[in-house]
N, C-alpha and C positions, 0 to 999 in steps of 0.2 A: 419506377419512382425511387428516389433516394430514400434510405431509411430515415434520414433526418426530416423528411417531409411526411412521414407516416404519423397518424394520430396516436397520441399516448395510449388511448384506450384499446388500440389494436395490437399493441406490442406485447411480447413476453419478456418478463424481467427476471433476473436472478440477483437477489441481494445476498452478498457474501461477506465473510469476515475471517480474518486470520488472527491467531494468537501466536506469539513468537517468543523465542528464547532471549531476546534482547531488542534494543531499539533500532539498530541499523542493519540494513542488508549487507551481505558478505560477512560481516562480523558475526551475525546471529542467523538463526533459521526458524522456519515455521514449526510450531508444535501442535497446532490444531487448525483445520480448515472446516468451514461449514457454509452452506448456501441454502437458500429458500427460493423455489421457482414459483412465479405468479403469472397466471395466464387466464384470460377471459374472466377476470374479476374474482379469482380464487387461488388459493395456494394449492399447487398440484403435485409438488415433489420436494423432497429435501435431500441434502447430502451432508454428511459429517464424518470426519475421521480425525483421530489423534495422530500425531506424527512424531517420530523419534529423532530429535536433533543429534548431530554428531558429538556434541559435547554436553556435559551435565549442566542443568540450569541452576542459577544461583537462587538463594533464598529470597533475595529481593524480587526477582522476576516471578518466582512461584507465589509470592505474596500478592502480586497483581492479579493473576488469572487463576490461581489455585490449581494449576495443573502440575502435578509433582513428577519428579524423575521416575518414581515407581509406576505412575499411571502410563507413562509412555515407553516403559522398558520393553514391552513386546509389541509396540506399535510399528507400522511400516515406516520406512524411510521416505522422504519427500519424493524421491525419484520413482518410487513404486506407486504413488497415488496421484501425482500431478496430472497424468494423462486422464484419469477418471474425472478430475475437476475440470480440465479443459473441455472434455466431452459434455459435461453437465451444463456448462454455460454456453455451449455452442448455439448460435442462432438467437441468443437472447441479448437484452440490453443489461449489462452488469451494473450493479449499484453497490456502493460501499460507503460507510461513514468514515470520513478522512481517507477517501479512496487512494490518494497518492501513497500513503503508507503501505497499504496492502499491495498495490501494484508494484511498488519497489521490491517487495519480497517475491511476489508470484511471477512476474515477467521473466526474471533471470532463471527461475526454476523451469518454466515452460521451455525456454531456449535451451537450457542444459539437457533437457530430455529430447531435444531434436525436433520439437513440435513448433508449428508456426504460431506466432502470437495472434490472439483474436483480433478481429478488425473492427468490430462494432464499438461505437463510442461508449465511454463509461460515465455514469452519473455519480455524483457525490452528494449524499443526503445531508452532510454537514454544510456544504456550500449552498445547497438549495434552501436549507432551513434558515440560513443567515439572511437570505433575501425574502423568504416568504413566511417565516414564523417569527414575526417581530416581537410577539408578546413574551418570548422566552428570554430569561435573564442571561443565559449563555446558550451555546449550541452543542454542549456535550451530550452524548447519546442518553445518559442516565437522566439528565435534566429534561430533555425533550420527551422522554417516556412519561415523566410525571406531568408535564405541561399538557400533553396530548391524551393523557389517560390511557396509554397503551399498556398491554399486559407486561407486568414486571417479571422478567426472567432472572437468571443468574448473570450478574454483570461480569463482563470480560470472559464469558464462555461463548465460543464462536456461533453456535446455533441460535442461542437466545439473542445475541447481539445482531445477527443477520436478520432475524425476524423483526426485531425492533427497528433496524435500519429500513426494512421494507415498509413498515408502518409509517415512519417519518416521511419517506419518499412519496408514498401514496397520498398522505395529507398535503404535501407540497404540490403534487399534481392537481389535487382538488382545488387549490387556490389559484391555479392558472385558468385561462378561459376554457369553456366547454369544448372548443375546437382546437385546443393546443396540440401542437405536433412536437416531435422529439427535439427539433431545433429550438423551440421555445424553452424547453427545459435546460438545454445546453446554454442558451443565452442567459437564463435566469441564474444559473450557477456561476456565471462569469468566467468560465475557463473551459477549454476543450481538453478533455482527458482521453488520451489514446494509449493503448498498450505499448505501441512502438516507442513512445517517449520514455519508457522505463526499461528499455532494452539496455544491456551492457555490451552488446556485440560491437557497436560503433566505438565505444570507449576502449575496447581491447585492441582496436586497429590503430590507435594513436599511442606512441611510445610514452608520452607524459602521463596519460591516464591508465595505460596498461600496467605501468610500473606501480601505480597506486593500488590497483586491483590485486596484483601479485603480493604486494606488501601486506595488505589486509589478510589475504588468504594464508600467508606464511608468518603472520604476526611479526613482521620485520619493520625496520625504520626506513625512511627515505630522506634523501636530501632534495629539497625542492626550492625552486626560485619562484617567488610569489610577487606579482606586480600590484601590491596593495599592502595595507597594514602599516605598521611602524618601520618596517625594513624593506621597502619596495626594491625589488631587483637583486636583493642579497640572498644567498643560499642560507637555508635553515634546515635543521634536522628535526623531523616530526615523526610521530608514531601514528600512522593512519588507523582509524577505527571503523569508518564506514563511508560509503558514497551514497548520497541522497540525490535522486533525480526529482526535480521539483518544477512545477509550471512557472515559478518565478525565478528560476535559475538553479542549475545543478551545483552541488557543493560537496567538498570533502570535509569530514569531521576527523580531527586529529589532535593529539596531545602535542603541544609545541614545546619540545625540550623540557618536558616534565611539568609544564604549566597546567594548572587546574582552574576551572573546568576545561574540557576540550574546546577547541576553537573551530570555526567554520571558515573554509577557504573556497571561494568561488572557483569552480573548475576553469572558467574562461580566463581567470587571472593567473593560473598556474602555467608558467612558460616552459618549465622543464622539471623532471623528477628522475632521480637515480636511486636504486636500491643501495643501502649501505649495510 
């Protein structure tokens, strides 16, 4: 039987959350990972660790999650713990709130460690709540916690947010039919989310996107030709900030010759790129 055909009540779930040193993968790194495992109607195990990014975190970022540079000073690097996280979620259905964000940070780290990407589909409690929790004025996690009277933990700390994410997902499941299977949840969220869609390996195999990755890692500029915007087909120099893989289309975030705020460039419209 395909896992998509299995009843929701028979599956094991791991709700997880990451806190990061910035907004975009490659530019920034994970500074905390946590997960909550749910099986047979109860929480059975948790996982949590702080992670030390390669670079100091800004005051702006610290103001979001309240994880300071001092707190992570003696924490392990992501390469030391990503294997533990991968083993923790093995065999489960992963769930995250705004799952594409977390997958964008985690999938490249799993690959970097030489580990295979998980194969089970991922559920997004944000997408599910948009379809099934109509009474909420918005679908931010902190709003949903109040609407559903879930336990209020510390916002933007990974373990508390993972537990809240689980609570939202379980409420969404309860609003499906009693005989609902995993495919029904995937259909309800309106998108198929798979770890492989957030891989960077295929991008590294193509020169135009491989150069973008190198530029972000080296904080370098690139000259790219973009088949869109106000200057289609003309070369422009940009400073790449991050690559976001998204169900609605992958894109580069970059500063365009000093323009603020940064712009988005659909990867499919970038015909060439060269490091400068």
